[in-house]
KEPAKE-834628 format. One record per residue (C-alpha): residue number from 1; x, z, y; chain; residue in three letters. Coordinates in nm, 3 decimals, always signed. Last residue first. Layout:
BEGIN
miro, east, up, north, lumtor, lumba
NUM, X, Z, Y, A, ALA $
...
! end
This chain:
BEGIN
miro, east, up, north, lumtor, lumba
240, +0.658, +0.272, -1.509, A, UNK $
239, +0.727, -0.020, -1.274, A, UNK $
238, +0.985, -0.185, -1.501, A, UNK $
237, +1.238, -0.176, -1.221, A, UNK $
236, +1.490, +0.065, -1.373, A, UNK $
235, +1.788, +0.093, -1.140, A, UNK $
234, +1.622, +0.392, -0.977, A, UNK $
233, +1.637, +0.588, -1.301, A, UNK $
232, +1.880, +0.859, -1.199, A, UNK $
231, +1.706, +0.878, -0.862, A, UNK $
230, +1.383, +1.007, -1.013, A, UNK $
229, +1.170, +1.019, -0.701, A, UNK $
228, +0.980, +1.336, -0.610, A, UNK $
227, +1.106, +1.337, -0.255, A, UNK $
226, +1.418, +1.548, -0.301, A, UNK $
225, +1.521, +1.833, -0.078, A, UNK $
224, +1.861, +1.936, -0.214, A, UNK $
223, +1.938, +1.599, -0.372, A, UNK $
222, +2.252, +1.490, -0.186, A, UNK $
221, +2.486, +1.679, -0.419, A, UNK $
220, +2.613, +1.906, -0.144, A, UNK $
219, +2.267, +1.986, -0.023, A, UNK $
218, +2.398, +2.324, +0.095, A, UNK $
217, +2.761, +2.367, -0.002, A, UNK $
216, +2.809, +2.590, -0.306, A, UNK $
215, +3.005, +2.915, -0.305, A, UNK $
214, +3.065, +3.084, -0.641, A, UNK $
213, +2.864, +3.393, -0.736, A, UNK $
212, +2.752, +3.263, -1.074, A, UNK $
211, +2.395, +3.232, -0.957, A, UNK $
210, +2.496, +3.004, -0.668, A, UNK $
209, +2.617, +3.134, -0.334, A, UNK $
208, +2.519, +2.980, -0.006, A, UNK $
207, +2.712, +2.804, +0.268, A, UNK $
206, +2.688, +2.730, +0.637, A, UNK $
205, +2.476, +3.030, +0.729, A, UNK $
204, +2.290, +2.811, +0.975, A, UNK $
203, +2.256, +2.551, +0.705, A, UNK $
202, +2.085, +2.806, +0.483, A, UNK $
201, +1.823, +2.876, +0.750, A, UNK $
200, +1.761, +2.503, +0.796, A, UNK $
199, +1.725, +2.467, +0.420, A, UNK $
198, +1.468, +2.745, +0.405, A, UNK $
197, +1.268, +2.592, +0.689, A, UNK $
196, +1.279, +2.253, +0.520, A, UNK $
195, +1.157, +2.405, +0.194, A, UNK $
194, +0.867, +2.569, +0.375, A, UNK $
193, +0.763, +2.242, +0.533, A, UNK $
192, +0.799, +2.026, +0.222, A, UNK $
191, +0.422, +1.978, +0.187, A, UNK $
190, +0.437, +1.846, +0.545, A, UNK $
189, +0.165, +1.970, +0.776, A, UNK $
188, +0.015, +1.683, +0.972, A, UNK $
187, -0.097, +1.762, +1.324, A, UNK $
186, -0.477, +1.724, +1.353, A, UNK $
185, -0.595, +1.374, +1.430, A, UNK $
184, -0.812, +1.229, +1.708, A, UNK $
183, -0.698, +1.499, +1.949, A, UNK $
182, -0.563, +1.230, +2.187, A, UNK $
181, -0.211, +1.370, +2.153, A, UNK $
180, -0.255, +1.370, +1.774, A, UNK $
179, -0.361, +1.004, +1.781, A, UNK $
178, -0.050, +0.919, +1.981, A, UNK $
177, +0.170, +1.116, +1.741, A, UNK $
176, +0.026, +0.921, +1.449, A, UNK $
175, +0.137, +0.596, +1.604, A, UNK $
174, -0.141, +0.351, +1.679, A, UNK $
173, -0.185, +0.079, +1.415, A, UNK $
172, -0.116, -0.275, +1.533, A, UNK $
171, -0.301, -0.519, +1.312, A, UNK $
170, -0.113, -0.603, +0.996, A, UNK $
169, +0.073, -0.931, +0.954, A, UNK $
168, +0.067, -1.017, +0.585, A, UNK $
167, +0.357, -1.141, +0.373, A, UNK $
166, +0.328, -0.827, +0.158, A, UNK $
165, +0.363, -0.587, +0.455, A, UNK $
164, +0.401, -0.662, +0.827, A, UNK $
163, +0.335, -0.423, +1.114, A, UNK $
162, +0.508, -0.122, +0.961, A, UNK $
161, +0.447, +0.252, +0.990, A, UNK $
160, +0.134, +0.347, +0.796, A, UNK $
159, +0.142, +0.061, +0.546, A, UNK $
158, +0.514, +0.113, +0.491, A, UNK $
157, +0.449, +0.484, +0.425, A, UNK $
156, +0.188, +0.388, +0.165, A, UNK $
155, +0.442, +0.161, -0.006, A, UNK $
154, +0.703, +0.436, +0.005, A, UNK $
153, +0.458, +0.685, -0.149, A, UNK $
152, +0.368, +0.441, -0.426, A, UNK $
151, +0.732, +0.380, -0.504, A, UNK $
150, +0.978, +0.093, -0.470, A, UNK $
149, +1.201, -0.106, -0.702, A, UNK $
148, +1.305, -0.464, -0.638, A, UNK $
147, +1.224, -0.806, -0.777, A, UNK $
146, +1.383, -1.136, -0.680, A, UNK $
145, +1.359, -1.461, -0.487, A, UNK $
144, +1.071, -1.424, -0.243, A, UNK $
143, +1.019, -1.055, -0.308, A, UNK $
142, +0.816, -0.901, -0.590, A, UNK $
141, +0.794, -0.522, -0.566, A, UNK $
140, +0.779, -0.316, -0.885, A, UNK $
139, +0.618, +0.019, -0.830, A, UNK $
138, +0.743, +0.358, -0.940, A, UNK $
137, +0.533, +0.671, -0.924, A, UNK $
136, +0.604, +0.920, -0.647, A, UNK $
135, +0.248, +0.989, -0.533, A, UNK $
134, +0.282, +1.261, -0.265, A, UNK $
133, +0.251, +1.012, +0.021, A, UNK $
132, -0.087, +0.958, -0.141, A, UNK $
131, -0.243, +1.235, +0.067, A, UNK $
130, -0.159, +1.029, +0.378, A, UNK $
129, -0.384, +0.735, +0.284, A, UNK $
128, -0.734, +0.861, +0.362, A, UNK $
127, -0.668, +1.073, +0.672, A, UNK $
126, -0.430, +0.817, +0.820, A, UNK $
125, -0.653, +0.516, +0.757, A, UNK $
124, -0.974, +0.692, +0.857, A, UNK $
123, -0.831, +0.791, +1.197, A, UNK $
122, -0.697, +0.439, +1.254, A, UNK $
121, -1.014, +0.245, +1.157, A, UNK $
120, -1.053, +0.060, +0.829, A, UNK $
119, -0.997, -0.303, +0.733, A, UNK $
118, -0.635, -0.399, +0.676, A, UNK $
117, -0.494, -0.054, +0.603, A, UNK $
116, -0.787, +0.015, +0.371, A, UNK $
115, -0.724, -0.310, +0.182, A, UNK $
114, -0.356, -0.225, +0.130, A, UNK $
113, -0.446, +0.125, +0.008, A, UNK $
112, -0.698, -0.024, -0.236, A, UNK $
111, -0.438, -0.262, -0.377, A, UNK $
110, -0.183, +0.018, -0.411, A, UNK $
109, -0.436, +0.230, -0.601, A, UNK $
108, -0.515, -0.064, -0.830, A, UNK $
107, -0.140, -0.098, -0.882, A, UNK $
106, -0.116, +0.271, -0.978, A, UNK $
105, -0.374, +0.252, -1.253, A, UNK $
104, -0.452, +0.589, -1.414, A, UNK $
103, -0.521, +0.835, -1.133, A, UNK $
102, -0.841, +0.711, -0.974, A, UNK $
101, -0.840, +0.798, -0.605, A, UNK $
100, -0.778, +0.458, -0.450, A, UNK $
99, -1.011, +0.242, -0.658, A, UNK $
98, -1.281, +0.511, -0.626, A, UNK $
97, -1.224, +0.517, -0.251, A, UNK $
96, -1.278, +0.141, -0.238, A, UNK $
95, -1.604, +0.178, -0.432, A, UNK $
94, -1.724, +0.460, -0.206, A, UNK $
93, -1.648, +0.244, +0.098, A, UNK $
92, -1.877, -0.034, -0.020, A, UNK $
91, -1.708, -0.359, -0.114, A, UNK $
90, -1.591, -0.624, +0.137, A, UNK $
89, -1.625, -0.899, -0.129, A, UNK $
88, -1.424, -1.165, +0.053, A, UNK $
87, -1.171, -0.912, +0.178, A, UNK $
86, -1.143, -0.780, -0.177, A, UNK $
85, -1.077, -1.135, -0.295, A, UNK $
84, -0.792, -1.164, -0.045, A, UNK $
83, -0.645, -0.841, -0.184, A, UNK $
82, -0.680, -0.991, -0.532, A, UNK $
81, -0.488, -1.301, -0.427, A, UNK $
80, -0.217, -1.091, -0.262, A, UNK $
79, -0.163, -0.885, -0.577, A, UNK $
78, -0.156, -1.200, -0.789, A, UNK $
77, +0.132, -1.316, -0.572, A, UNK $
76, +0.095, -1.619, -0.348, A, UNK $
75, +0.325, -1.912, -0.426, A, UNK $
74, +0.593, -2.003, -0.175, A, UNK $
73, +0.702, -2.319, -0.360, A, UNK $
72, +1.063, -2.201, -0.352, A, UNK $
71, +0.954, -1.871, -0.503, A, UNK $
70, +0.744, -1.583, -0.372, A, UNK $
69, +0.470, -1.496, -0.122, A, UNK $
68, +0.329, -1.144, -0.093, A, UNK $
67, +0.417, -0.859, -0.322, A, UNK $
66, +0.304, -0.586, -0.556, A, UNK $
65, +0.394, -0.583, -0.923, A, UNK $
64, +0.261, -0.570, -1.280, A, UNK $
63, -0.108, -0.626, -1.218, A, UNK $
62, -0.331, -0.613, -1.526, A, UNK $
61, -0.526, -0.313, -1.393, A, UNK $
60, -0.619, -0.525, -1.090, A, UNK $
59, -0.776, -0.803, -1.296, A, UNK $
58, -1.015, -0.575, -1.483, A, UNK $
57, -1.081, -0.387, -1.159, A, UNK $
56, -1.203, -0.713, -1.002, A, UNK $
55, -1.477, -0.709, -1.265, A, UNK $
54, -1.646, -0.413, -1.096, A, UNK $
53, -1.629, -0.519, -0.729, A, UNK $
52, -1.732, -0.873, -0.819, A, UNK $
51, -1.531, -1.166, -0.948, A, UNK $
50, -1.690, -1.512, -0.955, A, UNK $
49, -1.368, -1.705, -0.903, A, UNK $
48, -1.063, -1.480, -0.911, A, UNK $
47, -0.897, -1.569, -1.243, A, UNK $
46, -0.899, -1.950, -1.268, A, UNK $
45, -0.914, -2.071, -0.908, A, UNK $
44, -0.722, -1.781, -0.757, A, UNK $
43, -0.459, -1.781, -1.030, A, UNK $
42, -0.425, -2.158, -1.003, A, UNK $
41, -0.334, -2.139, -0.635, A, UNK $
40, -0.505, -2.361, -0.378, A, UNK $
39, -0.723, -2.083, -0.234, A, UNK $
38, -0.418, -1.857, -0.203, A, UNK $
37, -0.184, -2.113, -0.048, A, UNK $
36, -0.438, -2.199, +0.220, A, UNK $
35, -0.498, -1.835, +0.306, A, UNK $
34, -0.124, -1.772, +0.335, A, UNK $
33, -0.077, -2.069, +0.570, A, UNK $
32, -0.381, -1.953, +0.773, A, UNK $
31, -0.269, -1.595, +0.828, A, UNK $
30, -0.469, -1.327, +0.651, A, UNK $
29, -0.707, -1.118, +0.861, A, UNK $
28, -0.915, -1.437, +0.880, A, UNK $
27, -1.072, -1.343, +0.549, A, UNK $
26, -1.246, -1.051, +0.718, A, UNK $
25, -1.461, -1.287, +0.932, A, UNK $
24, -1.444, -1.133, +1.278, A, UNK $
23, -1.579, -0.851, +1.495, A, UNK $
22, -1.333, -0.582, +1.391, A, UNK $
21, -1.420, -0.655, +1.029, A, UNK $
20, -1.747, -0.847, +1.002, A, UNK $
19, -1.971, -0.869, +0.697, A, UNK $
18, -2.132, -1.209, +0.645, A, UNK $
17, -2.319, -1.436, +0.886, A, UNK $
16, -2.064, -1.713, +0.952, A, UNK $
15, -2.235, -1.997, +1.142, A, UNK $
14, -1.909, -2.173, +1.217, A, UNK $
13, -1.631, -1.952, +1.084, A, UNK $
12, -1.530, -2.192, +0.807, A, UNK $
11, -1.306, -1.986, +0.578, A, UNK $
10, -1.584, -1.944, +0.321, A, UNK $
9, -1.601, -2.321, +0.294, A, UNK $
8, -1.247, -2.329, +0.160, A, UNK $
7, -1.375, -2.169, -0.162, A, UNK $
6, -1.528, -2.496, -0.278, A, UNK $
5, -1.711, -2.386, -0.592, A, UNK $
4, -1.901, -2.131, -0.388, A, UNK $
3, -1.976, -1.775, -0.495, A, UNK $
2, -2.284, -1.616, -0.342, A, UNK $
1, -2.237, -1.255, -0.234, A, UNK $
! end
């Protein structure tokens, strides 16, 4: 793709001949106020100009948080700028899957998941993203005025269930149950299925005995099932 000094020209739909996503210029998947803030931001002008699918990785591995718009000036996050660049590049599917499936850089994985939710079809979105509901690594989320802690699996769940993520309105994704009813997707088997069955059986008994023989209420400490998150360290928002 040719890179233009005036990036606003790429948002002009008249005579657009590039890759289409659902019949339109992919960059128009972002709302106009967000697009305008991105192309005017210093990060976009200094760090995103001339990137390709390979060099974008160098920027993505430097990310320290996910997010949309922040601050009184409503600046776009670096994460949002790189997602916009991905829409401009529209890389091959194998490249996007490589971003997603590599194990080392969790923010690159989050970026790829966000792009997939924006651009791919419902069946592909569910089948590609659901395995990463088992990735419990911490992510730092940048809100308008503060930071908060989230996890990769929670971010993926947001992408699958919400209509707005990172200051971006997402196209309406059919519910998984609808796709199952239409035989588009097979029913999802939870990795916690057997544990849930065991817990249900214990609840029917009401109580269970620990190794010492004393009675212990099922899930009495609130962590009987767990989701892979380290609750003792939830106050830590360093994104490790």
